All heavy atoms as TSV, in Angstrom:
chain	resi	resn	atom	element	x	y	z
A	1	MET	N	N	0.843	-1.175	0.000
A	1	MET	CA	C	0.000	0.000	0.000
A	1	MET	C	C	0.891	1.241	0.000
A	1	MET	O	O	1.919	1.275	0.646
A	1	MET	CB	C	-0.904	-0.039	1.214
A	1	MET	CG	C	-1.900	1.068	1.234
A	1	MET	SD	S	-3.428	0.491	1.952
A	1	MET	CE	C	-4.489	0.642	0.573
A	2	VAL	N	N	0.485	2.252	-0.731
A	2	VAL	CA	C	1.256	3.481	-0.868
A	2	VAL	C	C	0.930	4.396	0.305
A	2	VAL	O	O	-0.226	4.608	0.653
A	2	VAL	CB	C	0.910	4.176	-2.203
A	2	VAL	CG1	C	1.667	5.470	-2.336
A	2	VAL	CG2	C	1.211	3.264	-3.363
A	3	SER	N	N	1.983	4.952	0.911
A	3	SER	CA	C	1.762	5.858	2.029
A	3	SER	C	C	1.357	7.233	1.510
A	3	SER	O	O	1.529	7.561	0.326
A	3	SER	CB	C	3.021	5.973	2.880
A	3	SER	OG	O	4.017	6.671	2.162
A	4	LEU	N	N	0.819	8.030	2.383
A	4	LEU	CA	C	0.372	9.364	2.010
A	4	LEU	C	C	1.550	10.248	1.605
A	4	LEU	O	O	1.442	11.052	0.686
A	4	LEU	CB	C	-0.399	9.988	3.180
A	4	LEU	CG	C	-1.106	11.294	2.911
A	4	LEU	CD1	C	-2.141	11.120	1.804
A	4	LEU	CD2	C	-1.770	11.810	4.162
A	5	GLU	N	N	2.672	10.068	2.271
A	5	GLU	CA	C	3.860	10.849	1.942
A	5	GLU	C	C	4.365	10.526	0.537
A	5	GLU	O	O	4.720	11.427	-0.233
A	5	GLU	CB	C	4.952	10.581	2.974
A	5	GLU	CG	C	6.217	11.370	2.746
A	5	GLU	CD	C	7.285	11.063	3.769
A	5	GLU	OE1	O	6.988	10.375	4.765
A	5	GLU	OE2	O	8.423	11.500	3.554
A	6	THR	N	N	4.371	9.258	0.182
A	6	THR	CA	C	4.800	8.845	-1.156
A	6	THR	C	C	3.844	9.380	-2.212
A	6	THR	O	O	4.283	9.869	-3.262
A	6	THR	CB	C	4.867	7.312	-1.240
A	6	THR	OG1	O	5.687	6.820	-0.188
A	6	THR	CG2	C	5.418	6.869	-2.571
A	7	LEU	N	N	2.547	9.318	-1.935
A	7	LEU	CA	C	1.558	9.845	-2.869
A	7	LEU	C	C	1.735	11.342	-3.077
A	7	LEU	O	O	1.704	11.831	-4.207
A	7	LEU	CB	C	0.150	9.539	-2.357
A	7	LEU	CG	C	-0.996	10.010	-3.225
A	7	LEU	CD1	C	-1.032	9.217	-4.528
A	7	LEU	CD2	C	-2.308	9.867	-2.494
A	8	PHE	N	N	1.953	12.078	-1.991
A	8	PHE	CA	C	2.153	13.526	-2.088
A	8	PHE	C	C	3.421	13.859	-2.862
A	8	PHE	O	O	3.434	14.767	-3.692
A	8	PHE	CB	C	2.197	14.137	-0.682
A	8	PHE	CG	C	2.341	15.626	-0.685
A	8	PHE	CD1	C	1.290	16.437	-1.075
A	8	PHE	CD2	C	3.531	16.218	-0.306
A	8	PHE	CE1	C	1.417	17.810	-1.086
A	8	PHE	CE2	C	3.673	17.585	-0.315
A	8	PHE	CZ	C	2.612	18.391	-0.704
A	9	THR	N	N	4.490	13.122	-2.624
A	9	THR	CA	C	5.750	13.352	-3.336
A	9	THR	C	C	5.591	13.083	-4.831
A	9	THR	O	O	6.071	13.865	-5.665
A	9	THR	CB	C	6.851	12.451	-2.752
A	9	THR	OG1	O	6.958	12.684	-1.353
A	9	THR	CG2	C	8.182	12.723	-3.413
A	10	GLN	N	N	4.898	12.006	-5.185
A	10	GLN	CA	C	4.668	11.702	-6.599
A	10	GLN	C	C	3.784	12.763	-7.248
A	10	GLN	O	O	4.000	13.127	-8.412
A	10	GLN	CB	C	4.024	10.330	-6.738
A	10	GLN	CG	C	4.960	9.189	-6.445
A	10	GLN	CD	C	4.261	7.840	-6.513
A	10	GLN	OE1	O	3.045	7.763	-6.652
A	10	GLN	NE2	N	5.047	6.775	-6.416
A	11	LEU	N	N	2.803	13.280	-6.518
A	11	LEU	CA	C	1.930	14.327	-7.049
A	11	LEU	C	C	2.712	15.598	-7.338
A	11	LEU	O	O	2.570	16.199	-8.407
A	11	LEU	CB	C	0.786	14.605	-6.072
A	11	LEU	CG	C	-0.197	15.691	-6.483
A	11	LEU	CD1	C	-0.971	15.260	-7.722
A	11	LEU	CD2	C	-1.135	16.005	-5.357
A	12	VAL	N	N	3.548	16.004	-6.404
A	12	VAL	CA	C	4.351	17.222	-6.603
A	12	VAL	C	C	5.332	17.032	-7.752
A	12	VAL	O	O	5.531	17.929	-8.576
A	12	VAL	CB	C	5.077	17.608	-5.291
A	12	VAL	CG1	C	6.091	18.706	-5.529
A	12	VAL	CG2	C	4.068	18.032	-4.239
A	13	ASP	N	N	5.944	15.872	-7.832
A	13	ASP	CA	C	6.876	15.605	-8.936
A	13	ASP	C	C	6.163	15.603	-10.286
A	13	ASP	O	O	6.695	16.106	-11.278
A	13	ASP	CB	C	7.589	14.274	-8.731
A	13	ASP	CG	C	8.594	14.320	-7.588
A	13	ASP	OD1	O	8.987	15.436	-7.198
A	13	ASP	OD2	O	8.961	13.233	-7.095
A	14	SER	N	N	4.958	15.057	-10.347
A	14	SER	CA	C	4.233	15.024	-11.614
A	14	SER	C	C	3.777	16.423	-12.024
A	14	SER	O	O	3.728	16.730	-13.213
A	14	SER	CB	C	3.036	14.081	-11.525
A	14	SER	OG	O	2.059	14.591	-10.648
A	15	ILE	N	N	3.461	17.274	-11.065
A	15	ILE	CA	C	3.097	18.660	-11.391
A	15	ILE	C	C	4.306	19.381	-11.980
A	15	ILE	O	O	4.176	20.156	-12.926
A	15	ILE	CB	C	2.546	19.383	-10.145
A	15	ILE	CG1	C	1.175	18.823	-9.787
A	15	ILE	CG2	C	2.463	20.890	-10.377
A	15	ILE	CD1	C	0.617	19.335	-8.481
A	16	ALA	N	N	5.478	19.125	-11.437
A	16	ALA	CA	C	6.693	19.755	-11.955
A	16	ALA	C	C	7.038	19.238	-13.352
A	16	ALA	O	O	7.623	19.960	-14.157
A	16	ALA	CB	C	7.859	19.507	-11.001
A	17	ASP	N	N	6.673	18.002	-13.663
A	17	ASP	CA	C	7.002	17.410	-14.960
A	17	ASP	C	C	5.993	17.745	-16.058
A	17	ASP	O	O	6.257	17.488	-17.232
A	17	ASP	CB	C	7.101	15.887	-14.843
A	17	ASP	CG	C	8.266	15.456	-13.993
A	17	ASP	OD1	O	9.221	16.253	-13.849
A	17	ASP	OD2	O	8.230	14.320	-13.460
A	18	VAL	N	N	4.856	18.292	-15.718
A	18	VAL	CA	C	3.802	18.486	-16.710
A	18	VAL	C	C	4.108	19.668	-17.648
A	18	VAL	O	O	3.681	19.670	-18.796
A	18	VAL	CB	C	2.425	18.637	-16.018
A	18	VAL	CG1	C	2.225	20.033	-15.467
A	18	VAL	CG2	C	1.320	18.275	-16.956
A	19	GLY	N	N	4.863	20.647	-17.198
A	19	GLY	CA	C	5.194	21.798	-18.043
A	19	GLY	C	C	5.918	21.420	-19.313
A	19	GLY	O	O	5.481	21.768	-20.427
A	20	PRO	N	N	7.028	20.698	-19.212
A	20	PRO	CA	C	7.719	20.267	-20.438
A	20	PRO	C	C	6.880	19.341	-21.322
A	20	PRO	O	O	7.013	19.360	-22.539
A	20	PRO	CB	C	8.955	19.544	-19.914
A	20	PRO	CG	C	9.190	20.102	-18.562
A	20	PRO	CD	C	7.847	20.443	-18.020
A	21	GLU	N	N	6.000	18.547	-20.713
A	21	GLU	CA	C	5.131	17.672	-21.510
A	21	GLU	C	C	4.166	18.504	-22.363
A	21	GLU	O	O	3.967	18.220	-23.547
A	21	GLU	CB	C	4.342	16.726	-20.599
A	21	GLU	CG	C	5.178	15.702	-19.899
A	21	GLU	CD	C	5.748	14.668	-20.840
A	21	GLU	OE1	O	5.110	14.359	-21.870
A	21	GLU	OE2	O	6.848	14.169	-20.540
A	22	PHE	N	N	3.557	19.537	-21.770
A	22	PHE	CA	C	2.671	20.411	-22.535
A	22	PHE	C	C	3.442	21.161	-23.614
A	22	PHE	O	O	2.929	21.364	-24.714
A	22	PHE	CB	C	1.953	21.407	-21.621
A	22	PHE	CG	C	0.709	20.863	-20.993
A	22	PHE	CD1	C	0.631	20.683	-19.635
A	22	PHE	CD2	C	-0.392	20.542	-21.765
A	22	PHE	CE1	C	-0.523	20.184	-19.049
A	22	PHE	CE2	C	-1.545	20.042	-21.209
A	22	PHE	CZ	C	-1.608	19.857	-19.834
A	23	LEU	N	N	4.648	21.590	-23.309
A	23	LEU	CA	C	5.462	22.284	-24.301
A	23	LEU	C	C	5.788	21.370	-25.471
A	23	LEU	O	O	5.745	21.799	-26.637
A	23	LEU	CB	C	6.741	22.803	-23.648
A	23	LEU	CG	C	7.656	23.641	-24.527
A	23	LEU	CD1	C	6.938	24.909	-24.955
A	23	LEU	CD2	C	8.929	23.962	-23.788
A	24	ASP	N	N	6.078	20.132	-25.184
A	24	ASP	CA	C	6.377	19.164	-26.245
A	24	ASP	C	C	5.154	18.944	-27.136
A	24	ASP	O	O	5.267	18.909	-28.370
A	24	ASP	CB	C	6.835	17.840	-25.623
A	24	ASP	CG	C	7.194	16.806	-26.670
A	24	ASP	OD1	O	7.839	17.186	-27.667
A	24	ASP	OD2	O	6.826	15.632	-26.483
A	25	VAL	N	N	3.986	18.825	-26.540
A	25	VAL	CA	C	2.765	18.617	-27.324
A	25	VAL	C	C	2.417	19.870	-28.118
A	25	VAL	O	O	2.013	19.793	-29.281
A	25	VAL	CB	C	1.597	18.207	-26.396
A	25	VAL	CG1	C	0.277	18.226	-27.131
A	25	VAL	CG2	C	1.856	16.844	-25.798
A	26	ALA	N	N	2.579	21.044	-27.506
A	26	ALA	CA	C	2.191	22.296	-28.168
A	26	ALA	C	C	3.075	22.624	-29.360
A	26	ALA	O	O	2.633	23.306	-30.286
A	26	ALA	CB	C	2.223	23.440	-27.169
A	27	THR	N	N	4.314	22.158	-29.362
A	27	THR	CA	C	5.223	22.507	-30.458
A	27	THR	C	C	5.208	21.490	-31.593
A	27	THR	O	O	5.953	21.655	-32.559
A	27	THR	CB	C	6.666	22.647	-29.929
A	27	THR	OG1	O	7.040	21.451	-29.254
A	27	THR	CG2	C	6.773	23.836	-28.989
A	28	ARG	N	N	4.362	20.481	-31.520
A	28	ARG	CA	C	4.310	19.494	-32.611
A	28	ARG	C	C	3.659	20.065	-33.854
A	28	ARG	O	O	4.150	19.876	-34.954
A	28	ARG	CB	C	3.571	18.247	-32.162
A	28	ARG	CG	C	4.377	17.425	-31.201
A	28	ARG	CD	C	3.710	16.138	-30.871
A	28	ARG	NE	N	4.487	15.445	-29.839
A	28	ARG	CZ	C	4.060	14.412	-29.181
A	28	ARG	NH1	N	2.862	13.916	-29.434
A	28	ARG	NH2	N	4.811	13.854	-28.276
A	29	ASP	N	N	2.530	20.738	-33.715
A	29	ASP	CA	C	1.885	21.385	-34.855
A	29	ASP	C	C	1.021	22.537	-34.341
A	29	ASP	O	O	0.733	22.624	-33.153
A	29	ASP	CB	C	1.060	20.392	-35.684
A	29	ASP	CG	C	-0.029	19.704	-34.902
A	29	ASP	OD1	O	-0.775	20.387	-34.204
A	29	ASP	OD2	O	-0.141	18.468	-35.022
A	30	PRO	N	N	0.622	23.453	-35.221
A	30	PRO	CA	C	-0.139	24.631	-34.777
A	30	PRO	C	C	-1.507	24.292	-34.179
A	30	PRO	O	O	-1.973	24.979	-33.268
A	30	PRO	CB	C	-0.316	25.464	-36.045
A	30	PRO	CG	C	0.679	24.949	-37.007
A	30	PRO	CD	C	0.982	23.544	-36.625
A	31	ILE	N	N	-2.144	23.244	-34.668
A	31	ILE	CA	C	-3.459	22.877	-34.134
A	31	ILE	C	C	-3.353	22.468	-32.669
A	31	ILE	O	O	-4.211	22.824	-31.854
A	31	ILE	CB	C	-4.081	21.738	-34.974
A	31	ILE	CG1	C	-4.272	22.173	-36.422
A	31	ILE	CG2	C	-5.376	21.262	-34.375
A	31	ILE	CD1	C	-5.266	23.299	-36.604
A	32	SER	N	N	-2.310	21.762	-32.314
A	32	SER	CA	C	-2.108	21.362	-30.922
A	32	SER	C	C	-1.919	22.577	-30.025
A	32	SER	O	O	-2.455	22.632	-28.911
A	32	SER	CB	C	-0.900	20.446	-30.793
A	32	SER	OG	O	-1.089	19.259	-31.490
A	33	ALA	N	N	-1.179	23.561	-30.513
A	33	ALA	CA	C	-0.973	24.776	-29.729
A	33	ALA	C	C	-2.292	25.515	-29.521
A	33	ALA	O	O	-2.575	26.002	-28.421
A	33	ALA	CB	C	0.042	25.677	-30.416
A	34	VAL	N	N	-3.112	25.586	-30.558
A	34	VAL	CA	C	-4.411	26.261	-30.438
A	34	VAL	C	C	-5.322	25.502	-29.477
A	34	VAL	O	O	-6.007	26.109	-28.647
A	34	VAL	CB	C	-5.069	26.402	-31.834
A	34	VAL	CG1	C	-6.502	26.863	-31.721
A	34	VAL	CG2	C	-4.262	27.357	-32.702
A	35	LEU	N	N	-5.313	24.182	-29.565
A	35	LEU	CA	C	-6.147	23.377	-28.660
A	35	LEU	C	C	-5.716	23.536	-27.204
A	35	LEU	O	O	-6.563	23.643	-26.309
A	35	LEU	CB	C	-6.098	21.909	-29.073
A	35	LEU	CG	C	-6.834	21.562	-30.365
A	35	LEU	CD1	C	-6.579	20.103	-30.725
A	35	LEU	CD2	C	-8.313	21.830	-30.226
A	36	ILE	N	N	-4.425	23.570	-26.961
A	36	ILE	CA	C	-3.940	23.767	-25.593
A	36	ILE	C	C	-4.310	25.164	-25.100
A	36	ILE	O	O	-4.713	25.338	-23.951
A	36	ILE	CB	C	-2.429	23.510	-25.519
A	36	ILE	CG1	C	-2.169	22.019	-25.644
A	36	ILE	CG2	C	-1.833	24.045	-24.226
A	36	ILE	CD1	C	-0.720	21.633	-25.643
A	37	ALA	N	N	-4.192	26.168	-25.965
A	37	ALA	CA	C	-4.544	27.531	-25.561
A	37	ALA	C	C	-6.036	27.643	-25.223
A	37	ALA	O	O	-6.408	28.253	-24.212
A	37	ALA	CB	C	-4.170	28.515	-26.678
A	38	PHE	N	N	-6.898	27.065	-26.062
A	38	PHE	CA	C	-8.334	27.116	-25.770
A	38	PHE	C	C	-8.679	26.308	-24.521
A	38	PHE	O	O	-9.551	26.705	-23.739
A	38	PHE	CB	C	-9.150	26.638	-26.970
A	38	PHE	CG	C	-9.436	27.721	-27.957
A	38	PHE	CD1	C	-8.844	27.693	-29.207
A	38	PHE	CD2	C	-10.288	28.758	-27.643
A	38	PHE	CE1	C	-9.097	28.696	-30.126
A	38	PHE	CE2	C	-10.546	29.766	-28.543
A	38	PHE	CZ	C	-9.955	29.742	-29.799
A	39	GLY	N	N	-8.020	25.191	-24.322
A	39	GLY	CA	C	-8.247	24.409	-23.105
A	39	GLY	C	C	-7.875	25.200	-21.861
A	39	GLY	O	O	-8.614	25.208	-20.872
A	40	ALA	N	N	-6.733	25.875	-21.917
A	40	ALA	CA	C	-6.316	26.708	-20.783
A	40	ALA	C	C	-7.292	27.854	-20.563
A	40	ALA	O	O	-7.621	28.200	-19.422
A	40	ALA	CB	C	-4.911	27.241	-21.025
A	41	LEU	N	N	-7.781	28.443	-21.661
A	41	LEU	CA	C	-8.750	29.528	-21.551
A	41	LEU	C	C	-10.036	29.058	-20.870
A	41	LEU	O	O	-10.558	29.728	-19.967
A	41	LEU	CB	C	-9.065	30.091	-22.939
A	41	LEU	CG	C	-10.080	31.228	-23.004
A	41	LEU	CD1	C	-9.484	32.492	-22.420
A	41	LEU	CD2	C	-10.515	31.446	-24.426
A	42	PHE	N	N	-10.534	27.898	-21.270
A	42	PHE	CA	C	-11.755	27.362	-20.661
A	42	PHE	C	C	-11.548	27.039	-19.182
A	42	PHE	O	O	-12.424	27.308	-18.354
A	42	PHE	CB	C	-12.238	26.121	-21.399
A	42	PHE	CG	C	-12.764	26.397	-22.770
A	42	PHE	CD1	C	-12.565	25.485	-23.787
A	42	PHE	CD2	C	-13.455	27.562	-23.062
A	42	PHE	CE1	C	-13.049	25.723	-25.060
A	42	PHE	CE2	C	-13.935	27.813	-24.329
A	42	PHE	CZ	C	-13.736	26.900	-25.329
A	43	VAL	N	N	-10.406	26.479	-18.843
A	43	VAL	CA	C	-10.139	26.144	-17.440
A	43	VAL	C	C	-10.029	27.414	-16.605
A	43	VAL	O	O	-10.632	27.516	-15.529
A	43	VAL	CB	C	-8.861	25.288	-17.328
A	43	VAL	CG1	C	-8.410	25.167	-15.889
A	43	VAL	CG2	C	-9.100	23.911	-17.915
A	44	PHE	N	N	-9.277	28.396	-17.090
A	44	PHE	CA	C	-9.123	29.638	-16.326
A	44	PHE	C	C	-10.450	30.391	-16.208
A	44	PHE	O	O	-10.735	30.996	-15.172
A	44	PHE	CB	C	-8.055	30.536	-16.942
A	44	PHE	CG	C	-6.662	30.030	-16.720
A	44	PHE	CD1	C	-5.751	30.034	-17.758
A	44	PHE	CD2	C	-6.258	29.531	-15.502
A	44	PHE	CE1	C	-4.457	29.566	-17.565
A	44	PHE	CE2	C	-4.970	29.053	-15.292
A	44	PHE	CZ	C	-4.066	29.078	-16.336
A	45	ALA	N	N	-11.278	30.362	-17.244
A	45	ALA	CA	C	-12.581	31.029	-17.175
A	45	ALA	C	C	-13.492	30.358	-16.153
A	45	ALA	O	O	-14.164	31.038	-15.366
A	45	ALA	CB	C	-13.237	31.034	-18.553
A	46	SER	N	N	-13.515	29.041	-16.138
A	46	SER	CA	C	-14.377	28.350	-15.175
A	46	SER	C	C	-13.869	28.522	-13.748
A	46	SER	O	O	-14.657	28.711	-12.823
A	46	SER	CB	C	-14.501	26.876	-15.530
A	46	SER	OG	O	-13.252	26.244	-15.453
A	47	VAL	N	N	-12.554	28.485	-13.557
A	47	VAL	CA	C	-11.999	28.710	-12.221
A	47	VAL	C	C	-12.278	30.143	-11.774
A	47	VAL	O	O	-12.612	30.391	-10.615
A	47	VAL	CB	C	-10.488	28.393	-12.205
A	47	VAL	CG1	C	-9.825	28.903	-10.944
A	47	VAL	CG2	C	-10.267	26.902	-12.349
A	48	GLY	N	N	-12.167	31.101	-12.690
A	48	GLY	CA	C	-12.458	32.491	-12.346
A	48	GLY	C	C	-13.921	32.703	-11.987
A	48	GLY	O	O	-14.236	33.417	-11.029
A	49	ALA	N	N	-14.824	32.087	-12.743
A	49	ALA	CA	C	-16.250	32.217	-12.445
A	49	ALA	C	C	-16.576	31.581	-11.102
A	49	ALA	O	O	-17.307	32.159	-10.288
A	49	ALA	CB	C	-17.076	31.573	-13.554
A	50	PHE	N	N	-16.042	30.394	-10.845
A	50	PHE	CA	C	-16.280	29.739	-9.561
A	50	PHE	C	C	-15.668	30.551	-8.424
A	50	PHE	O	O	-16.262	30.663	-7.344
A	50	PHE	CB	C	-15.702	28.322	-9.575
A	50	PHE	CG	C	-15.977	27.561	-8.313
A	50	PHE	CD1	C	-17.260	27.132	-8.011
A	50	PHE	CD2	C	-14.955	27.276	-7.420
A	50	PHE	CE1	C	-17.515	26.433	-6.846
A	50	PHE	CE2	C	-15.204	26.572	-6.257
A	50	PHE	CZ	C	-16.490	26.153	-5.966
A	51	GLY	N	N	-14.505	31.133	-8.639
A	51	GLY	CA	C	-13.878	31.980	-7.621
A	51	GLY	C	C	-14.707	33.217	-7.326
A	51	GLY	O	O	-14.838	33.624	-6.168
A	52	ALA	N	N	-15.279	33.833	-8.370
A	52	ALA	CA	C	-16.117	35.013	-8.162
A	52	ALA	C	C	-17.387	34.651	-7.388
A	52	ALA	O	O	-17.816	35.389	-6.492
A	52	ALA	CB	C	-16.484	35.642	-9.502
A	53	LEU	N	N	-17.982	33.504	-7.720
A	53	LEU	CA	C	-19.165	33.060	-6.979
A	53	LEU	C	C	-18.831	32.753	-5.524
A	53	LEU	O	O	-19.605	33.092	-4.608
A	53	LEU	CB	C	-19.768	31.822	-7.646
A	53	LEU	CG	C	-20.450	32.048	-8.984
A	53	LEU	CD1	C	-20.833	30.713	-9.601
A	53	LEU	CD2	C	-21.665	32.931	-8.820
A	54	THR	N	N	-17.693	32.130	-5.288
A	54	THR	CA	C	-17.280	31.828	-3.925
A	54	THR	C	C	-17.003	33.099	-3.143
A	54	THR	O	O	-17.404	33.225	-1.979
A	54	THR	CB	C	-16.036	30.931	-3.939
A	54	THR	OG1	O	-16.320	29.760	-4.701
A	54	THR	CG2	C	-15.607	30.545	-2.552
A	55	LEU	N	N	-16.331	34.049	-3.768
A	55	LEU	CA	C	-16.055	35.322	-3.106
A	55	LEU	C	C	-17.347	36.060	-2.784
A	55	LEU	O	O	-17.505	36.612	-1.688
A	55	LEU	CB	C	-15.151	36.184	-3.988
A	55	LEU	CG	C	-14.714	37.515	-3.394
A	55	LEU	CD1	C	-13.849	37.277	-2.157
A	55	LEU	CD2	C	-13.949	38.314	-4.429
A	56	GLY	N	N	-18.296	36.053	-3.703
A	56	GLY	CA	C	-19.585	36.692	-3.447
A	56	GLY	C	C	-20.337	36.029	-2.304
A	56	GLY	O	O	-20.976	36.692	-1.487
A	57	ALA	N	N	-20.258	34.696	-2.221
A	57	ALA	CA	C	-20.923	33.982	-1.129
A	57	ALA	C	C	-20.267	34.312	0.208
A	57	ALA	O	O	-20.963	34.474	1.217
A	57	ALA	CB	C	-20.879	32.483	-1.386
A	58	LEU	N	N	-18.937	34.422	0.218
A	58	LEU	CA	C	-18.252	34.778	1.457
A	58	LEU	C	C	-18.580	36.197	1.899
A	58	LEU	O	O	-18.786	36.451	3.088
A	58	LEU	CB	C	-16.743	34.614	1.295
A	58	LEU	CG	C	-16.227	33.187	1.246
A	58	LEU	CD1	C	-14.729	33.170	0.944
A	58	LEU	CD2	C	-16.509	32.476	2.557
A	59	VAL	N	N	-18.645	37.114	0.951
A	59	VAL	CA	C	-19.006	38.498	1.285
A	59	VAL	C	C	-20.434	38.546	1.813
A	59	VAL	O	O	-20.725	39.227	2.806
A	59	VAL	CB	C	-18.830	39.421	0.058
A	59	VAL	CG1	C	-19.482	40.769	0.270
A	59	VAL	CG2	C	-17.354	39.581	-0.263
A	60	ASP	N	N	-21.342	37.805	1.200
A	60	ASP	CA	C	-22.727	37.769	1.655
A	60	ASP	C	C	-22.828	37.147	3.045
A	60	ASP	O	O	-23.645	37.564	3.862
A	60	ASP	CB	C	-23.574	36.975	0.661
A	60	ASP	CG	C	-25.046	37.032	0.986
A	60	ASP	OD1	O	-25.556	38.145	1.236
A	60	ASP	OD2	O	-25.693	35.961	0.993
A	61	LEU	N	N	-21.988	36.169	3.316
A	61	LEU	CA	C	-21.993	35.526	4.617
A	61	LEU	C	C	-21.504	36.465	5.708
A	61	LEU	O	O	-22.028	36.459	6.825
A	61	LEU	CB	C	-21.121	34.267	4.574
A	61	LEU	CG	C	-21.002	33.442	5.852
A	61	LEU	CD1	C	-22.355	32.803	6.163
A	61	LEU	CD2	C	-19.933	32.392	5.712
A	62	LEU	N	N	-20.506	37.281	5.393
A	62	LEU	CA	C	-19.907	38.156	6.395
A	62	LEU	C	C	-20.605	39.505	6.535
A	62	LEU	O	O	-20.356	40.223	7.496
A	62	LEU	CB	C	-18.427	38.377	6.058
A	62	LEU	CG	C	-17.565	37.113	6.079
A	62	LEU	CD1	C	-16.153	37.443	5.624
A	62	LEU	CD2	C	-17.563	36.483	7.452
A	63	THR	N	N	-21.462	39.868	5.607
A	63	THR	CA	C	-22.168	41.144	5.682
A	63	THR	C	C	-23.422	40.966	6.535
A	63	THR	O	O	-24.156	40.008	6.354
A	63	THR	CB	C	-22.616	41.629	4.300
A	63	THR	OG1	O	-21.912	40.965	3.288
A	63	THR	CG2	C	-22.384	43.087	4.136
A	64	PRO	N	N	-23.648	41.888	7.461
A	64	PRO	CA	C	-24.852	41.750	8.284
A	64	PRO	C	C	-26.118	41.993	7.460
A	64	PRO	O	O	-26.153	42.837	6.575
A	64	PRO	CB	C	-24.685	42.830	9.353
A	64	PRO	CG	C	-23.725	43.808	8.788
A	64	PRO	CD	C	-22.859	43.051	7.821
A	65	SER	N	N	-27.131	41.231	7.775
A	65	SER	CA	C	-28.401	41.405	7.058
A	65	SER	C	C	-29.220	42.497	7.729
A	65	SER	O	O	-29.040	42.795	8.899
A	65	SER	CB	C	-29.187	40.097	7.035
A	65	SER	OG	O	-29.500	39.717	8.351
A	66	ARG	N	N	-30.134	43.072	6.989
A	66	ARG	CA	C	-30.974	44.152	7.516
A	66	ARG	C	C	-32.375	43.612	7.740
A	66	ARG	O	O	-33.294	43.878	6.977
A	66	ARG	CB	C	-30.995	45.305	6.527
A	66	ARG	CG	C	-29.623	45.873	6.311
A	66	ARG	CD	C	-29.668	46.981	5.320
A	66	ARG	NE	N	-28.315	47.452	5.073
A	66	ARG	CZ	C	-28.013	48.339	4.183
A	66	ARG	NH1	N	-28.946	48.853	3.430
A	66	ARG	NH2	N	-26.777	48.721	4.035
A	67	VAL	N	N	-32.536	42.878	8.826
A	67	VAL	CA	C	-33.807	42.231	9.108
A	67	VAL	C	C	-34.831	43.232	9.596
A	67	VAL	O	O	-36.019	43.139	9.301
A	67	VAL	CB	C	-33.602	41.104	10.157
A	67	VAL	CG1	C	-34.918	40.469	10.537
A	67	VAL	CG2	C	-32.628	40.090	9.635
A	68	GLY	N	N	-34.421	44.268	10.324
A	68	GLY	CA	C	-35.358	45.194	10.949
A	68	GLY	C	C	-35.808	46.346	10.078
A	68	GLY	O	O	-36.348	47.317	10.589
A	69	ARG	N	N	-35.631	46.273	8.780
A	69	ARG	CA	C	-36.036	47.383	7.920
A	69	ARG	C	C	-37.546	47.441	7.789
A	69	ARG	O	O	-38.234	46.438	7.767
A	69	ARG	CB	C	-35.437	47.210	6.523
A	69	ARG	CG	C	-33.968	47.514	6.490
A	69	ARG	CD	C	-33.381	47.353	5.124
A	69	ARG	NE	N	-34.271	47.796	4.057
A	69	ARG	CZ	C	-34.064	47.576	2.781
A	69	ARG	NH1	N	-33.017	46.895	2.422
A	69	ARG	NH2	N	-34.891	48.003	1.874
A	70	LYS	N	N	-38.060	48.660	7.677
A	70	LYS	CA	C	-39.478	48.850	7.442
A	70	LYS	C	C	-39.753	48.773	5.943
A	70	LYS	O	O	-38.910	49.153	5.140
A	70	LYS	CB	C	-39.921	50.221	7.943
A	70	LYS	CG	C	-39.808	50.373	9.447
A	70	LYS	CD	C	-40.278	51.744	9.859
A	70	LYS	CE	C	-40.140	51.921	11.357
A	70	LYS	NZ	N	-40.502	53.264	11.772
A	71	PRO	N	N	-40.928	48.291	5.559
A	71	PRO	CA	C	-41.248	48.287	4.136
A	71	PRO	C	C	-41.440	49.712	3.619
A	71	PRO	O	O	-41.747	50.623	4.385
A	71	PRO	CB	C	-42.548	47.483	4.066
A	71	PRO	CG	C	-43.103	47.529	5.443
A	71	PRO	CD	C	-41.958	47.712	6.382
A	72	PRO	N	N	-41.259	49.940	2.354
A	72	PRO	CA	C	-41.479	51.297	1.817
A	72	PRO	C	C	-42.928	51.735	1.986
A	72	PRO	O	O	-43.834	50.926	2.150
A	72	PRO	CB	C	-41.103	51.160	0.344
A	72	PRO	CG	C	-40.834	49.736	0.099
A	72	PRO	CD	C	-40.828	49.003	1.367
A	73	ARG	N	N	-43.162	53.037	1.915
A	73	ARG	CA	C	-44.510	53.578	2.137
A	73	ARG	C	C	-45.510	53.079	1.105
A	73	ARG	O	O	-46.682	52.902	1.401
A	73	ARG	CB	C	-44.466	55.110	2.087
A	73	ARG	CG	C	-43.764	55.698	3.266
A	73	ARG	CD	C	-43.828	57.182	3.224
A	73	ARG	NE	N	-43.025	57.720	4.325
A	73	ARG	CZ	C	-42.929	58.980	4.617
A	73	ARG	NH1	N	-43.565	59.860	3.875
A	73	ARG	NH2	N	-42.195	59.368	5.608
A	74	GLU	N	N	-45.039	52.841	-0.111
A	74	GLU	CA	C	-45.952	52.395	-1.171
A	74	GLU	C	C	-46.489	50.987	-0.870
A	74	GLU	O	O	-47.551	50.615	-1.310
A	74	GLU	CB	C	-45.262	52.390	-2.525
A	74	GLU	CG	C	-44.804	53.744	-3.005
A	74	GLU	CD	C	-43.422	54.114	-2.446
A	74	GLU	OE1	O	-42.634	53.234	-2.095
A	74	GLU	OE2	O	-43.156	55.327	-2.342
A	75	ALA	N	N	-45.734	50.182	-0.147
A	75	ALA	CA	C	-46.135	48.807	0.104
A	75	ALA	C	C	-47.089	48.671	1.288
A	75	ALA	O	O	-47.703	47.643	1.479
A	75	ALA	CB	C	-44.899	47.951	0.374
A	76	ARG	N	N	-47.237	49.722	2.101
A	76	ARG	CA	C	-48.109	49.626	3.270
A	76	ARG	C	C	-49.545	49.745	2.921
A	76	ARG	O	O	-50.131	50.246	2.132
A	76	ARG	CB	C	-47.763	50.719	4.278
A	76	ARG	CG	C	-46.446	50.457	4.964
A	76	ARG	CD	C	-46.246	51.435	6.060
A	76	ARG	NE	N	-44.852	51.838	6.071
A	76	ARG	CZ	C	-44.371	52.798	6.816
A	76	ARG	NH1	N	-45.145	53.494	7.602
A	76	ARG	NH2	N	-43.123	53.087	6.793
């Protein structure tokens, strides 16, 4: 059975090795470079959107709510 330390070390090593692998694939032909660029764009856009939603939820969580407000005069 693989220990957690060995798994973490292999994960960090594989992250360090992925850069040259992507560079090798991207330089084979122009279509590969375009596909990698669009893939990165989609990943960064989705991470950015999820980050913005998470930040908005945290701000909403930390902002006090205004429970004691009176309704406007038109609604009475």
